[in-house]
C-alpha positions as CSV (number, residue, x, y, z in Angstrom):
1,M,59.4,-48.6,114.0
2,K,57.7,-52.0,112.6
3,A,55.0,-51.8,115.8
4,R,54.3,-48.3,114.7
5,W,54.1,-48.9,111.2
6,A,51.4,-51.9,112.5
7,L,49.6,-49.2,114.4
8,E,49.7,-46.6,111.6
9,A,48.3,-49.3,109.1
10,S,45.5,-50.5,111.7
11,G,44.8,-46.7,112.5
12,L,44.2,-45.9,108.7
13,S,42.3,-49.1,108.0
14,L,40.0,-48.0,110.8
15,L,39.8,-44.5,109.4
16,V,38.9,-46.0,105.9
17,L,36.1,-48.4,106.8
18,L,34.7,-46.6,110.1
19,P,31.8,-44.4,107.8
20,F,30.7,-48.1,106.6
21,F,29.6,-49.4,109.9
22,D,29.6,-46.8,112.3
23,Q,26.0,-46.4,113.1
24,L,26.5,-50.0,114.6
25,L,29.0,-48.5,117.1
26,F,27.0,-45.6,118.7
27,P,25.4,-46.4,122.3
28,G,22.5,-43.8,121.1
29,S,21.7,-45.4,118.1
30,T,18.4,-46.7,116.8
31,I,19.6,-48.5,114.2
32,L,19.6,-52.3,115.6
33,L,15.7,-51.5,116.3
34,H,15.5,-51.9,112.3
35,E,18.0,-54.6,112.1
36,R,17.3,-58.1,111.0
37,L,20.5,-58.9,113.2
38,A,21.8,-61.2,110.6
39,L,25.1,-59.4,110.2
40,S,27.3,-62.0,110.0
41,N,27.7,-61.9,106.1
42,P,28.5,-58.3,106.2
43,I,30.2,-57.5,108.9
44,G,32.4,-60.7,108.3
45,G,33.6,-58.9,104.9
46,I,34.5,-56.0,107.0
47,L,36.9,-57.5,109.4
48,I,38.5,-59.3,106.2
49,D,38.7,-55.5,104.5
50,L,40.4,-54.5,108.0
51,V,43.1,-57.0,108.1
52,V,43.6,-56.6,104.4
53,F,43.8,-52.9,104.4
54,A,46.0,-53.0,107.3
55,G,48.0,-55.5,105.8
56,I,48.3,-53.3,102.6
57,G,49.1,-50.4,104.5
58,L,51.9,-51.9,106.3
59,C,53.4,-53.1,102.9
60,A,52.8,-49.8,101.6
61,L,54.8,-48.2,104.7
62,Y,57.7,-50.7,104.4
63,L,58.2,-49.9,100.6
64,A,57.9,-46.2,101.1
65,S,60.9,-46.4,103.8
66,R,63.1,-48.1,100.7
67,L,62.3,-45.3,98.5
68,G,64.7,-42.8,97.3
69,P,64.4,-39.3,98.8
70,F,62.4,-37.5,95.8
71,T,60.3,-40.8,95.4
72,R,59.4,-40.9,99.2
73,Q,58.6,-37.2,99.1
74,L,56.0,-37.6,96.4
75,A,54.5,-40.9,98.3
76,E,54.4,-38.6,101.7
77,G,52.2,-36.0,99.5
78,C,50.0,-39.2,98.5
79,L,49.6,-40.4,102.2
80,V,48.9,-36.8,103.3
81,G,46.1,-36.2,100.8
82,F,44.5,-39.3,101.4
83,V,44.5,-39.7,105.3
84,L,42.7,-35.9,104.8
85,W,40.5,-36.9,102.8
86,A,39.6,-40.1,104.6
87,S,39.4,-37.8,107.9
88,L,36.9,-35.6,106.5
89,F,35.0,-38.4,105.1
90,C,35.1,-40.1,108.5
91,A,33.8,-36.5,110.4
92,V,31.1,-36.0,107.8
93,S,29.7,-39.2,108.2
94,I,29.7,-39.5,111.8
95,L,28.3,-35.8,112.0
96,I,25.5,-36.6,109.9
97,L,24.3,-39.4,112.6
98,I,23.9,-36.5,115.0
99,P,20.0,-35.5,115.7
100,T,19.3,-32.3,113.9
101,A,17.5,-29.3,115.9
102,T,13.9,-28.7,115.7
103,Q,13.7,-26.1,112.8
104,E,11.4,-22.8,112.8
105,G,7.6,-24.0,112.5
106,V,7.9,-27.2,113.1
107,D,7.3,-28.6,117.0
108,H,9.2,-31.9,116.6
109,A,13.0,-33.0,115.5
110,L,13.7,-33.8,112.1
111,S,14.4,-37.1,111.5
112,G,17.4,-36.6,108.6
113,P,20.7,-34.5,108.8
114,P,20.9,-31.2,107.7
115,P,21.0,-30.9,103.8
116,F,24.2,-29.0,103.9
117,L,26.1,-31.9,106.0
118,L,24.6,-34.3,103.0
119,H,25.9,-31.9,100.0
120,L,29.5,-31.4,102.1
121,H,29.2,-35.4,102.2
122,S,28.5,-35.5,98.5
123,I,31.1,-33.0,97.4
124,I,34.2,-35.2,99.9
125,S,33.1,-37.8,98.1
126,R,33.0,-36.5,94.5
127,V,36.6,-35.1,95.2
128,S,38.2,-38.1,96.4
129,I,41.0,-38.6,94.1
130,S,41.4,-35.0,94.2
131,F,43.2,-35.1,97.6
132,P,45.6,-37.2,96.8
133,M,46.8,-35.7,93.6
134,L,46.6,-32.1,94.9
135,F,49.5,-32.8,97.8
136,T,51.4,-35.2,95.8
137,A,51.5,-31.9,94.1
138,F,52.7,-29.7,96.7
139,A,55.2,-32.1,98.0
140,V,57.2,-31.0,94.9
141,V,56.5,-27.4,95.6
142,L,56.4,-27.2,99.5
143,P,58.4,-30.4,100.8
144,R,59.1,-29.4,104.1
145,I,55.6,-28.4,105.0
146,V,54.2,-31.7,103.6
147,H,56.8,-33.6,105.6
148,K,55.9,-31.9,109.2
149,L,52.1,-32.3,108.0
150,A,52.9,-36.1,107.4
151,R,54.5,-36.8,110.4
152,V,51.7,-35.4,112.3
153,L,49.2,-37.2,110.5
154,R,51.5,-40.5,110.8
155,Y,51.6,-40.2,114.6
156,G,47.6,-39.3,114.6
157,I,46.5,-42.3,112.7
158,A,48.7,-44.3,114.9
159,A,47.2,-43.4,118.0
160,F,43.8,-44.0,116.2
161,G,44.7,-47.8,115.8
162,F,44.5,-48.3,119.3
163,C,40.9,-47.8,118.6
164,A,40.9,-51.2,117.2
165,I,41.3,-52.7,121.0
166,W,37.3,-52.4,121.1
167,I,35.9,-51.9,117.6
168,V,37.1,-54.9,116.2
169,P,35.7,-57.0,119.2
170,E,32.5,-55.0,119.0
171,L,32.6,-56.3,115.6
172,F,32.8,-59.9,115.7
173,Y,29.7,-59.5,118.7
174,L,28.0,-57.8,115.9
175,A,28.5,-60.5,113.3
176,F,28.6,-63.6,115.6
177,G,26.8,-62.7,118.7
178,L,23.4,-61.7,117.8
179,H,20.5,-63.7,116.1
180,P,17.7,-62.8,114.2
181,V,14.1,-63.3,114.8
182,H,12.5,-64.5,111.8
183,S,8.8,-64.4,110.8
184,F,6.6,-66.7,112.9
185,D,2.9,-68.0,112.8
186,H,1.9,-70.3,115.9
187,S,-2.0,-69.9,115.4
188,A,-1.9,-73.8,114.5
189,Q,-0.6,-74.1,118.2
190,V,-3.2,-71.9,120.3
191,A,-6.8,-72.5,121.4
192,S,-8.9,-70.2,118.8
193,S,-9.4,-67.1,119.9
194,S,-11.6,-66.5,123.5
195,S,-13.2,-63.2,121.9
196,S,-16.2,-63.5,119.4
197,Q,-15.2,-59.9,117.8
198,R,-12.4,-59.3,115.8
199,I,-10.6,-56.0,115.4
200,V,-8.4,-55.0,112.3
201,W,-6.1,-52.2,112.8
202,V,-4.6,-51.0,109.5
203,L,-2.4,-48.3,110.0
204,F,-1.1,-46.2,106.7
205,D,2.5,-44.8,107.4
206,E,2.4,-41.0,106.9
207,L,-1.4,-40.6,105.9
208,S,-2.5,-36.7,106.0
209,Y,-6.2,-36.5,107.6
210,D,-6.0,-33.0,105.5
211,L,-4.9,-33.9,102.1
212,A,-7.4,-37.5,102.6
213,F,-10.8,-35.9,103.9
214,E,-10.2,-31.8,103.4
215,H,-8.4,-31.0,100.9
216,Q,-7.7,-33.3,98.0
217,P,-5.0,-32.4,95.3
218,A,-7.0,-31.8,92.2
219,G,-8.6,-34.4,90.6
220,E,-8.1,-37.1,93.3
221,Q,-11.3,-38.4,95.2
222,F,-10.0,-41.6,96.9
223,P,-13.0,-43.1,97.2
224,R,-12.4,-46.0,99.8
225,L,-11.1,-44.0,102.1
226,Q,-13.9,-41.3,101.7
227,K,-16.8,-44.1,102.0
228,L,-15.1,-45.5,104.9
229,H,-14.6,-42.0,106.5
230,S,-18.6,-41.8,105.9
231,Q,-19.5,-44.6,108.1
232,S,-17.0,-44.3,110.9
233,I,-16.2,-41.9,113.6
234,S,-13.0,-39.8,113.2
235,L,-11.0,-37.8,115.2
236,A,-10.5,-34.8,112.8
237,N,-8.1,-32.9,115.0
238,V,-5.6,-35.5,116.4
239,R,-2.1,-34.0,117.6
240,P,0.5,-36.1,117.0
241,L,3.0,-37.7,119.4
242,A,6.5,-36.7,117.3
243,F,7.6,-36.6,114.3
244,K,9.1,-40.7,114.1
245,T,7.4,-43.6,113.5
246,E,10.1,-45.5,115.8
247,Q,8.8,-43.2,118.7
248,I,4.9,-42.7,118.0
249,I,4.2,-46.2,117.4
250,P,6.0,-47.8,120.8
251,S,3.8,-45.0,122.6
252,L,1.3,-45.8,121.1
253,L,1.3,-49.5,122.2
254,A,2.3,-48.7,125.5
255,G,0.1,-45.9,126.3
256,R,2.9,-43.3,127.5
257,E,4.8,-41.1,125.9
258,L,8.5,-42.2,125.2
259,E,10.2,-39.4,124.9
260,D,13.7,-40.7,123.9
261,I,14.0,-44.2,122.7
262,R,17.4,-46.2,121.9
263,S,18.4,-50.0,120.8
264,K,20.6,-52.3,123.4
265,S,23.5,-54.2,121.9
266,T,20.7,-56.8,121.6
267,G,18.2,-55.5,119.7
268,S,15.9,-54.7,122.1
269,M,14.4,-51.3,123.2
270,L,15.4,-49.1,125.6
271,Y,13.3,-45.8,126.7
272,L,14.1,-43.0,129.2
273,D,11.9,-42.3,132.1
274,P,11.0,-39.3,132.5
275,V,10.5,-39.3,136.7
276,R,13.1,-41.7,137.3
277,H,15.8,-40.3,134.8
278,Q,16.8,-43.9,133.8
279,W,17.0,-46.0,130.6
280,L,14.5,-48.8,131.2
281,N,13.5,-51.7,129.3
282,Y,10.2,-51.4,126.8
283,D,7.8,-53.8,128.3
284,P,6.0,-55.6,125.4
285,T,3.7,-57.2,127.7
286,A,2.7,-53.8,128.9
287,T,1.2,-52.8,125.7
288,L,-1.9,-53.0,123.4
289,F,-0.6,-56.4,122.0
290,G,0.4,-57.5,125.5
291,M,-3.1,-56.9,126.7
292,A,-4.5,-58.4,123.5
293,H,-2.5,-61.7,124.3
294,A,-3.6,-61.8,127.8
295,Q,-7.0,-61.3,127.0
296,G,-7.3,-64.0,124.3
297,W,-7.4,-62.1,121.0
298,N,-4.5,-64.2,119.7
299,P,-2.7,-61.0,118.3
300,G,-0.8,-61.0,114.8
301,V,1.1,-58.4,113.4
302,V,1.9,-57.5,109.8
303,G,4.6,-54.7,110.4
304,W,7.3,-52.4,108.5
305,Y,10.6,-50.5,109.5
306,N,9.7,-51.4,113.7
307,A,11.3,-54.5,114.6
308,Y,8.1,-56.0,115.6
309,C,9.0,-59.5,115.4
310,R,11.6,-59.6,117.7
311,I,10.2,-56.8,120.3
312,F,6.8,-58.4,120.8
313,V,8.0,-61.9,120.2
314,N,6.9,-63.2,123.2
315,V,3.4,-61.6,123.1
316,L,2.3,-62.0,119.6
317,T,0.5,-64.9,117.6
318,A,1.6,-64.1,114.1
319,C,4.3,-61.9,112.7
320,T,5.8,-61.0,109.8
321,W,8.3,-57.8,109.4
322,R,10.2,-55.5,106.5
323,P,12.7,-53.5,108.0
324,G,12.7,-50.9,105.3
325,I,15.5,-49.2,104.2
326,Q,14.9,-45.7,106.3
327,E,17.7,-46.8,108.5
328,Q,20.2,-48.9,106.5
329,I,24.1,-48.9,107.3
330,P,25.7,-47.0,104.5
331,L,27.2,-50.6,104.4
332,D,24.0,-51.8,103.2
333,R,23.5,-48.7,101.0
334,I,26.6,-49.4,98.8
335,G,25.9,-53.4,97.7
336,A,26.4,-55.4,101.1
337,S,24.0,-58.1,101.9
338,R,23.3,-61.0,104.2
339,N,22.2,-63.0,101.3
340,I,25.8,-63.1,99.6
341,S,29.0,-64.7,100.8
342,V,31.5,-63.3,103.4
343,A,34.0,-63.3,100.6
344,A,31.4,-61.2,98.3
345,N,31.0,-58.6,101.4
346,S,34.7,-58.2,101.5
347,L,34.7,-56.8,98.1
348,V,31.8,-54.4,98.3
349,V,33.7,-51.7,100.1
350,P,36.7,-52.2,97.7
351,R,34.5,-52.0,94.6
352,Y,32.7,-49.0,96.5
353,L,36.0,-47.1,96.9
354,F,37.2,-47.8,93.2
355,D,34.1,-46.5,92.0
356,L,34.6,-43.3,93.8
357,F,38.4,-42.4,93.2
358,F,37.5,-43.1,89.3
359,W,34.3,-41.2,89.1
360,H,32.2,-44.5,88.2
361,L,29.5,-44.1,91.5
362,E,26.1,-44.8,89.9
363,D,23.1,-43.0,91.1
364,N,21.1,-45.8,93.5
365,R,17.8,-44.2,93.5
366,S,16.3,-46.8,91.6
367,E,17.4,-49.6,93.9
368,I,16.0,-47.5,96.7
369,L,12.7,-47.6,95.1
370,N,13.0,-51.1,93.9
371,E,13.5,-52.0,97.6
372,N,10.6,-49.9,98.8
373,L,8.3,-51.8,96.2
374,A,9.6,-55.3,97.4
375,D,8.4,-54.2,100.9
376,Y,5.2,-53.4,99.9
377,Q,4.2,-56.3,98.1
378,E,5.8,-58.9,101.0
379,L,3.5,-56.6,103.0
380,M,0.2,-56.6,101.5
381,A,0.7,-60.5,100.7
382,S,1.3,-61.4,104.0
383,S,-2.2,-59.1,105.3
384,R,-4.0,-60.9,103.1
385,L,-2.6,-64.4,104.8
386,L,-3.1,-62.7,108.1
387,L,-6.7,-61.7,107.3
388,Q,-7.9,-64.7,106.1
389,N,-6.8,-66.6,109.3
390,D,-9.6,-66.7,111.6
391,R,-7.4,-68.1,114.7
392,I,-6.2,-64.0,114.5
393,H,-8.6,-61.8,116.2
394,F,-6.4,-58.6,117.4
395,V,-5.0,-57.7,113.5
396,F,-2.7,-55.0,113.1
397,L,-1.4,-53.5,109.8
398,H,1.4,-51.1,109.6
399,L,1.7,-50.5,106.3
400,P,4.3,-48.5,103.8
401,V,2.1,-46.3,102.3
402,P,1.4,-43.4,101.9
403,H,5.1,-42.9,102.9
404,P,7.1,-41.3,100.1
405,P,9.0,-42.2,98.0
406,G,6.4,-43.3,95.5
407,L,5.8,-46.6,94.5
408,Y,2.7,-46.2,91.9
409,N,1.5,-44.3,88.9
410,R,-1.8,-43.6,89.6
411,T,-2.6,-43.0,85.4
412,T,-1.5,-46.1,84.9
413,H,-2.9,-47.6,88.1
414,Q,0.4,-49.6,88.4
415,L,3.2,-50.4,90.9
416,C,6.1,-48.9,89.8
417,A,9.5,-47.1,91.0
418,C,7.8,-44.0,90.3
419,G,5.5,-41.6,91.7
420,N,5.5,-39.4,94.5
421,Y,3.4,-38.8,97.6
422,I,0.0,-38.3,95.3
423,D,0.7,-40.9,94.0
424,N,1.3,-43.0,97.3
425,L,-1.8,-41.3,98.5
426,A,-3.9,-43.1,95.9
427,L,-2.0,-46.3,96.2
428,A,-3.2,-46.1,99.8
429,D,-6.9,-45.6,98.9
430,V,-6.6,-49.0,96.7
431,T,-5.1,-50.9,99.6
432,L,-7.9,-49.7,101.9
433,G,-10.0,-51.5,99.0
434,Q,-8.2,-54.5,99.0
435,L,-7.7,-55.2,102.6
436,L,-11.6,-54.2,102.8
437,D,-12.6,-56.7,100.5
438,Q,-10.7,-59.4,102.1
439,V,-12.4,-58.3,105.6
440,D,-15.8,-58.5,104.1
441,R,-15.3,-62.3,102.6
442,M,-14.3,-63.6,106.1
443,P,-17.5,-65.3,107.9
444,D,-16.5,-63.2,111.1
445,R,-17.5,-59.6,109.1
446,D,-20.4,-59.0,111.0
447,R,-18.1,-59.3,114.2
448,T,-15.0,-57.3,112.7
449,T,-13.9,-53.8,114.0
450,V,-12.1,-51.7,111.5
451,I,-9.7,-48.8,112.5
452,V,-7.5,-47.3,110.2
453,S,-4.9,-44.7,111.4
454,S,-2.1,-43.1,110.5
455,D,1.3,-42.6,112.4
456,H,1.9,-39.2,111.4
457,S,1.0,-36.8,108.8
458,W,3.2,-36.0,105.3
459,R,6.1,-34.1,106.9
460,V,6.5,-31.5,104.0
461,P,9.5,-30.3,106.2
462,L,11.2,-33.5,106.0
463,W,10.7,-34.5,102.8
464,N,11.2,-31.4,100.7
465,Q,15.1,-31.1,101.1
466,T,15.5,-34.9,99.6
467,E,15.9,-35.6,96.2
468,F,12.6,-37.5,96.2
469,W,10.9,-34.2,96.3
470,T,8.9,-33.1,93.1
471,P,7.3,-29.5,91.8
472,E,3.8,-31.5,92.0
473,E,4.4,-32.0,96.0
474,A,5.4,-28.4,96.2
475,Q,2.4,-27.4,94.5
476,V,0.0,-29.3,96.2
477,S,1.8,-28.7,100.0
478,Q,2.4,-24.7,99.2
479,G,5.1,-25.4,101.7
480,R,2.6,-25.9,104.5
481,F,2.8,-28.7,107.0
482,D,-0.5,-29.8,108.5
483,E,0.1,-32.0,111.2
484,R,-3.1,-34.1,111.9
485,P,-2.7,-37.8,111.5
486,V,-6.0,-40.2,110.7
487,F,-8.2,-42.0,113.2
488,M,-11.7,-43.3,112.4
489,V,-13.2,-46.5,113.7
490,H,-15.7,-48.3,111.6
491,F,-17.9,-50.8,113.8
492,P,-19.8,-53.8,112.4
493,G,-22.8,-52.2,110.5
494,Q,-22.5,-48.7,110.9
495,T,-23.8,-46.8,107.8
496,T,-23.1,-42.9,109.3
497,G,-19.9,-41.5,110.5
498,S,-19.3,-38.7,112.4
499,S,-16.6,-36.5,112.9
500,V,-14.7,-35.2,116.4
501,P,-13.5,-31.5,115.8
502,Q,-12.1,-30.9,119.2
503,A,-8.1,-31.4,119.4
504,M,-7.0,-34.9,120.9
505,P,-4.1,-36.1,122.2
506,E,-2.9,-38.9,119.9
507,L,-2.3,-41.2,123.0
508,V,-6.4,-41.3,123.5
509,E,-5.7,-44.1,120.7
510,H,-4.5,-46.2,122.9
511,D,-6.8,-45.8,125.8
512,L,-9.6,-46.2,123.1
513,I,-8.4,-49.7,121.6
514,A,-7.7,-50.7,124.8
515,S,-11.5,-50.8,125.9
516,M,-12.1,-52.5,122.8
517,L,-9.9,-55.2,123.3
518,E,-11.2,-55.1,127.3
519,G,-15.0,-55.3,125.7
520,K,-16.2,-52.1,126.8
521,V,-16.8,-50.2,123.2
522,N,-18.5,-52.1,120.2
523,S,-20.2,-49.3,119.0
524,P,-20.5,-45.9,118.3
525,D,-22.6,-45.0,121.6
526,T,-19.8,-46.7,123.9
527,F,-17.1,-45.4,121.5
528,D,-18.4,-41.4,122.8
529,A,-18.5,-42.5,126.7
530,A,-15.0,-44.0,126.5
531,L,-13.3,-41.1,124.0
532,Q,-14.5,-38.5,126.8
533,K,-13.0,-40.5,129.2
534,A,-9.5,-41.2,127.5
535,A,-9.7,-37.6,126.8
536,T,-10.1,-36.5,130.5
537,G,-7.3,-38.1,131.3
538,T,-9.6,-40.5,133.8
539,H,-9.5,-44.3,133.8
C-alpha cells in the first residue's frame, strides 16, 4: 500500500508541475532553439518542487488513511476536485502546444494556439479553488459516487507516476547537461577583412511593405524609410516563405525552403529534408554567414529570437543575441529566472499556485512589454558597436521592431511599455535613421551597401486574436492581411531608386546577397542582371 502511495504522490506532483515545463519535453518542439540553455537554476527549482510536492502528497495520503469515516469522505472529495482540476489544467496546457491549422484566407499556418484554448485555459485557471470546494460538497451529498471516482483517479495518478522514470532524468539533463553560448567578439583575433566593400543588412521583424511605402496610416510619413526607398532598388511584391520568423530566416540564410524545423535536445537545429524524408542537421557553413566567413568578410550578427550565437557559432566573428519572450516556457512567464538561485526558483510555482487558488493573479502584460523594451535597447546598443567595428564587413542586424507589442509613443517620441504596431512602425523609421547615421560616420561609408528587409509582413490574423490588439490597429488594417515583406538594396553613391513590381519568391534574396558576397553584384546594373537570374532559378 505504501508503495502505491509513493506512486500516487509522484503522479500528482508531476501532474501539477508538468504544465510549467512541458514544452521542453516535446521532441518536435522548437522551444530550445530560442533558449539560452542556462537552465540549471529554473529546472533545479522544479526538481526540488517535485520532491517536496511528492513528500507533501505522501504525508497527506498517510494522514487521510488515519482519519475518521466522515472526515476521510470530505478529504476524498477535496482530492477528486483537485486532481480533476490539475488534469484539465495539464491537458489544456499540452493542447496549446499543438500547431494550429491554417485559417481561411491565410496561406501560412498561424504560430499561436486557437483563441478558444487560451480562453479555456484562463477559465480553468480562474476556477481552480472551485473544483476542490465543489467536490467536497458532493462528497457529503453523493458519498458513494465520489468514493468510486476517487479510487479511479488514484489509480490513474499512480499510473502517471511511472512517467517520472523518464521525465526526471530528462529534467536532470536539461538542468546540468546543457551549456549556453554567450555573446562573443573574436574580431581582435582575426585578420582584417579581405573585402574592400562592406554590407550592412538590417532586418526589421514584421515590417509591412504595404504600410511602410504604399498605404501609410493617416498622419504618418516614415521619412527615413521613404528616403532610402527613393534611393534603392526595391522588390515590391515579395512572396513570403512562411509565416514564422524561426522558419523564414534559416531558410533565407540557407537558400532553401525549410518546410519544417525542430530542435535537438542540445538546442541545435534540425530540418526535414523533403527529398530524403529525413531530419537533417542544419549546416551553418552552407549559409550566407558560412559563405561570408569563407570569403573573408568576418561576418557579425546582432540578432533577436533565433539563437544566432549558438547555431552559427563556428562561422561568425562576432555575435550578440537576445531570445525575446515569444517562446518562453511557462516557468519563465510566472517569474522563474536564470539570475536567481535554485532555492528562489523553487518558490516560484508554489507562489503562483497560491495566488491562483486565492485569486491574487496579476496581469503580466507590463512585464512582457518591459522585457521587449529591454531587448530593443540592448540590441540597439550592440548594433552601434558592431557598426563601429571596422573589421566586420558583413553586418546582419535582426531587430525586434515593428514586431508587436508596442514599444514606443510616436506622439511623445519616447520608448515606453505602450503603443501598438503603428507606433512601432514609427520606431522602425527612427531606428533606421540612427543606424544610417552610424554608417555615414564610418570611414568606409562610400563602400557600404545597405540592405533593409523584413522576414514577414504584419500578421493581422495572428495579432487580432491577442490582448495587445488595439482599435487603431483594427481601423488601419481593416481586417486585411497584405503579406508582402520588405526588401530593398542601396548601393554606395546611389541617388535614385526603382521598384520591381513582379512577384518574386523570398528566396531570391539569398541569391542576390550571395552574389554580393562573391563580388558579382555591386551596382544597380549588376543587381538587375542577378535578379533576373535568381528569379528564373538559374545559377
